[in-house]
PyMOL commands that place a pseudoatom at each C-alpha (Angstrom):
pseudoatom trace, name=CA, resn=MET, resi=1, chain=A, elem=C, hetatm=0, pos=[-0.458, -0.032, -0.091]
pseudoatom trace, name=CA, resn=GLN, resi=2, chain=A, elem=C, hetatm=0, pos=[2.869, 2.035, 0.774]
pseudoatom trace, name=CA, resn=ASN, resi=3, chain=A, elem=C, hetatm=0, pos=[3.782, 2.099, -3.246]
pseudoatom trace, name=CA, resn=VAL, resi=4, chain=A, elem=C, hetatm=0, pos=[0.167, 3.048, -4.234]
pseudoatom trace, name=CA, resn=ALA, resi=5, chain=A, elem=C, hetatm=0, pos=[0.807, 6.009, -1.606]
pseudoatom trace, name=CA, resn=HIS, resi=6, chain=A, elem=C, hetatm=0, pos=[3.954, 7.379, -3.530]
pseudoatom trace, name=CA, resn=THR, resi=7, chain=A, elem=C, hetatm=0, pos=[1.869, 6.567, -6.715]
pseudoatom trace, name=CA, resn=LEU, resi=8, chain=A, elem=C, hetatm=0, pos=[-0.670, 8.904, -5.736]
pseudoatom trace, name=CA, resn=VAL, resi=9, chain=A, elem=C, hetatm=0, pos=[1.740, 11.273, -5.151]
pseudoatom trace, name=CA, resn=VAL, resi=10, chain=A, elem=C, hetatm=0, pos=[3.777, 11.451, -8.063]
pseudoatom trace, name=CA, resn=LEU, resi=11, chain=A, elem=C, hetatm=0, pos=[0.603, 11.478, -9.586]
pseudoatom trace, name=CA, resn=GLU, resi=12, chain=A, elem=C, hetatm=0, pos=[-0.963, 13.944, -8.152]
pseudoatom trace, name=CA, resn=ALA, resi=13, chain=A, elem=C, hetatm=0, pos=[2.227, 16.137, -8.798]
pseudoatom trace, name=CA, resn=VAL, resi=14, chain=A, elem=C, hetatm=0, pos=[1.747, 15.194, -13.038]
pseudoatom trace, name=CA, resn=ILE, resi=15, chain=A, elem=C, hetatm=0, pos=[-1.681, 16.518, -12.474]
pseudoatom trace, name=CA, resn=ALA, resi=16, chain=A, elem=C, hetatm=0, pos=[-1.498, 19.786, -10.833]
pseudoatom trace, name=CA, resn=LEU, resi=17, chain=A, elem=C, hetatm=0, pos=[1.200, 20.699, -13.656]
pseudoatom trace, name=CA, resn=LEU, resi=18, chain=A, elem=C, hetatm=0, pos=[-0.989, 20.140, -16.173]
pseudoatom trace, name=CA, resn=VAL, resi=19, chain=A, elem=C, hetatm=0, pos=[-3.641, 21.813, -14.703]
pseudoatom trace, name=CA, resn=ILE, resi=20, chain=A, elem=C, hetatm=0, pos=[-1.216, 24.663, -14.930]
pseudoatom trace, name=CA, resn=VAL, resi=21, chain=A, elem=C, hetatm=0, pos=[-0.005, 24.298, -18.366]
pseudoatom trace, name=CA, resn=SER, resi=22, chain=A, elem=C, hetatm=0, pos=[-4.142, 24.213, -19.947]
pseudoatom trace, name=CA, resn=VAL, resi=23, chain=A, elem=C, hetatm=0, pos=[-5.046, 26.935, -17.686]
pseudoatom trace, name=CA, resn=LEU, resi=24, chain=A, elem=C, hetatm=0, pos=[-1.746, 29.038, -18.749]
pseudoatom trace, name=CA, resn=VAL, resi=25, chain=A, elem=C, hetatm=0, pos=[-2.577, 28.009, -22.675]
pseudoatom trace, name=CA, resn=GLN, resi=26, chain=A, elem=C, hetatm=0, pos=[-6.079, 28.851, -22.851]
pseudoatom trace, name=CA, resn=THR, resi=27, chain=A, elem=C, hetatm=0, pos=[-6.870, 32.464, -25.073]
pseudoatom trace, name=CA, resn=PRO, resi=28, chain=A, elem=C, hetatm=0, pos=[-8.458, 35.179, -22.301]
pseudoatom trace, name=CA, resn=LYS, resi=29, chain=A, elem=C, hetatm=0, pos=[-12.478, 35.985, -23.032]
pseudoatom trace, name=CA, resn=ALA, resi=30, chain=A, elem=C, hetatm=0, pos=[-11.537, 39.906, -22.332]
pseudoatom trace, name=CA, resn=SER, resi=31, chain=A, elem=C, hetatm=0, pos=[-9.219, 42.021, -20.260]
pseudoatom trace, name=CA, resn=GLY, resi=32, chain=A, elem=C, hetatm=0, pos=[-11.342, 42.083, -16.983]
pseudoatom trace, name=CA, resn=LEU, resi=33, chain=A, elem=C, hetatm=0, pos=[-14.104, 43.623, -15.715]
pseudoatom trace, name=CA, resn=GLY, resi=34, chain=A, elem=C, hetatm=0, pos=[-14.318, 46.534, -18.438]
pseudoatom trace, name=CA, resn=GLY, resi=35, chain=A, elem=C, hetatm=0, pos=[-14.373, 43.914, -21.202]
pseudoatom trace, name=CA, resn=THR, resi=36, chain=A, elem=C, hetatm=0, pos=[-16.824, 42.147, -20.265]
pseudoatom trace, name=CA, resn=ILE, resi=37, chain=A, elem=C, hetatm=0, pos=[-18.721, 45.031, -20.092]
pseudoatom trace, name=CA, resn=GLY, resi=38, chain=A, elem=C, hetatm=0, pos=[-17.684, 45.346, -24.067]
pseudoatom trace, name=CA, resn=GLY, resi=39, chain=A, elem=C, hetatm=0, pos=[-15.440, 49.180, -22.975]
pseudoatom trace, name=CA, resn=GLY, resi=40, chain=A, elem=C, hetatm=0, pos=[-11.583, 48.311, -24.045]
pseudoatom trace, name=CA, resn=ASP, resi=41, chain=A, elem=C, hetatm=0, pos=[-12.454, 45.200, -26.243]
pseudoatom trace, name=CA, resn=GLY, resi=42, chain=A, elem=C, hetatm=0, pos=[-9.050, 45.672, -27.963]
pseudoatom trace, name=CA, resn=GLY, resi=43, chain=A, elem=C, hetatm=0, pos=[-10.078, 43.791, -31.459]
pseudoatom trace, name=CA, resn=LEU, resi=44, chain=A, elem=C, hetatm=0, pos=[-11.455, 40.911, -29.760]
pseudoatom trace, name=CA, resn=GLY, resi=45, chain=A, elem=C, hetatm=0, pos=[-15.137, 41.436, -30.006]
pseudoatom trace, name=CA, resn=GLY, resi=46, chain=A, elem=C, hetatm=0, pos=[-15.390, 42.377, -26.273]
pseudoatom trace, name=CA, resn=GLY, resi=47, chain=A, elem=C, hetatm=0, pos=[-18.111, 40.247, -24.129]
pseudoatom trace, name=CA, resn=TYR, resi=48, chain=A, elem=C, hetatm=0, pos=[-18.704, 37.060, -24.344]
pseudoatom trace, name=CA, resn=ARG, resi=49, chain=A, elem=C, hetatm=0, pos=[-17.887, 34.641, -28.114]
pseudoatom trace, name=CA, resn=THR, resi=50, chain=A, elem=C, hetatm=0, pos=[-18.519, 30.778, -28.245]
pseudoatom trace, name=CA, resn=ARG, resi=51, chain=A, elem=C, hetatm=0, pos=[-15.283, 28.999, -28.340]
pseudoatom trace, name=CA, resn=ARG, resi=52, chain=A, elem=C, hetatm=0, pos=[-14.521, 26.628, -31.100]
pseudoatom trace, name=CA, resn=GLY, resi=53, chain=A, elem=C, hetatm=0, pos=[-11.869, 24.391, -32.506]
pseudoatom trace, name=CA, resn=LEU, resi=54, chain=A, elem=C, hetatm=0, pos=[-8.997, 23.982, -30.474]
pseudoatom trace, name=CA, resn=GLU, resi=55, chain=A, elem=C, hetatm=0, pos=[-9.381, 26.540, -27.541]
pseudoatom trace, name=CA, resn=ARG, resi=56, chain=A, elem=C, hetatm=0, pos=[-12.836, 23.987, -26.671]
pseudoatom trace, name=CA, resn=GLN, resi=57, chain=A, elem=C, hetatm=0, pos=[-10.640, 21.344, -26.733]
pseudoatom trace, name=CA, resn=ILE, resi=58, chain=A, elem=C, hetatm=0, pos=[-8.253, 22.987, -24.252]
pseudoatom trace, name=CA, resn=TYR, resi=59, chain=A, elem=C, hetatm=0, pos=[-11.143, 24.508, -21.776]
pseudoatom trace, name=CA, resn=TRP, resi=60, chain=A, elem=C, hetatm=0, pos=[-12.548, 21.112, -21.514]
pseudoatom trace, name=CA, resn=THR, resi=61, chain=A, elem=C, hetatm=0, pos=[-9.442, 19.009, -20.716]
pseudoatom trace, name=CA, resn=SER, resi=62, chain=A, elem=C, hetatm=0, pos=[-8.748, 22.297, -18.231]
pseudoatom trace, name=CA, resn=TRP, resi=63, chain=A, elem=C, hetatm=0, pos=[-11.935, 20.602, -16.726]
pseudoatom trace, name=CA, resn=VAL, resi=64, chain=A, elem=C, hetatm=0, pos=[-11.110, 16.593, -16.517]
pseudoatom trace, name=CA, resn=LEU, resi=65, chain=A, elem=C, hetatm=0, pos=[-7.631, 17.065, -15.062]
pseudoatom trace, name=CA, resn=THR, resi=66, chain=A, elem=C, hetatm=0, pos=[-9.087, 19.463, -12.185]
pseudoatom trace, name=CA, resn=ALA, resi=67, chain=A, elem=C, hetatm=0, pos=[-11.492, 16.160, -11.757]
pseudoatom trace, name=CA, resn=ALA, resi=68, chain=A, elem=C, hetatm=0, pos=[-8.880, 14.156, -12.064]
pseudoatom trace, name=CA, resn=PHE, resi=69, chain=A, elem=C, hetatm=0, pos=[-7.071, 15.992, -9.858]
pseudoatom trace, name=CA, resn=LEU, resi=70, chain=A, elem=C, hetatm=0, pos=[-9.429, 16.336, -6.664]
pseudoatom trace, name=CA, resn=VAL, resi=71, chain=A, elem=C, hetatm=0, pos=[-10.187, 12.567, -7.345]
pseudoatom trace, name=CA, resn=CYS, resi=72, chain=A, elem=C, hetatm=0, pos=[-6.292, 12.061, -7.057]
pseudoatom trace, name=CA, resn=SER, resi=73, chain=A, elem=C, hetatm=0, pos=[-6.243, 14.620, -3.708]
pseudoatom trace, name=CA, resn=VAL, resi=74, chain=A, elem=C, hetatm=0, pos=[-9.323, 12.431, -2.073]
pseudoatom trace, name=CA, resn=ALA, resi=75, chain=A, elem=C, hetatm=0, pos=[-7.260, 9.215, -2.727]
pseudoatom trace, name=CA, resn=ASN, resi=76, chain=A, elem=C, hetatm=0, pos=[-4.865, 10.024, -1.368]
pseudoatom trace, name=CA, resn=ILE, resi=77, chain=A, elem=C, hetatm=0, pos=[-6.119, 11.610, 1.637]
pseudoatom trace, name=CA, resn=TRP, resi=78, chain=A, elem=C, hetatm=0, pos=[-7.826, 7.870, 2.023]
pseudoatom trace, name=CA, resn=VAL, resi=79, chain=A, elem=C, hetatm=0, pos=[-4.426, 6.119, 1.187]
pseudoatom trace, name=CA, resn=ALA, resi=80, chain=A, elem=C, hetatm=0, pos=[-2.657, 8.274, 4.105]
pseudoatom trace, name=CA, resn=ASN, resi=81, chain=A, elem=C, hetatm=0, pos=[-5.220, 7.886, 6.531]
pseudoatom trace, name=CA, resn=TRP, resi=82, chain=A, elem=C, hetatm=0, pos=[-5.429, 3.979, 6.321]
pseudoatom trace, name=CA, resn=LEU, resi=83, chain=A, elem=C, hetatm=0, pos=[-1.975, 3.818, 6.513]
pseudoatom trace, name=CA, resn=ALA, resi=84, chain=A, elem=C, hetatm=0, pos=[-1.985, 5.671, 9.471]
pseudoatom trace, name=CA, resn=THR, resi=85, chain=A, elem=C, hetatm=0, pos=[-4.248, 3.267, 10.961]
pseudoatom trace, name=CA, resn=HIS, resi=86, chain=A, elem=C, hetatm=0, pos=[-3.560, -0.149, 9.805]
pseudoatom trace, name=CA, resn=PRO, resi=87, chain=A, elem=C, hetatm=0, pos=[0.754, 0.209, 11.063]
for i in range(1, 87): cmd.bond("trace and resi %d" % i, "trace and resi %d" % (i + 1))
show_as sticks, trace
zoom trace
């Protein structure tokens, strides 16, 4: 069970890095609150626009990675508690 604990820690670190990269790669929709209201769009069209193609794939991949990180974190806590009670 100790090997599972080490594997979960490494997996959690890898998923965390992938989440960071997937968030940083996404294109910004607007520049702050002013872009959302409609001012200062800078040629982006202002306000809301739909995601298409690769942008949409990166967006959903980041959500899947976030869910995987949450599951991995809960599993890591469960394994750590199990190891603490079963020496």
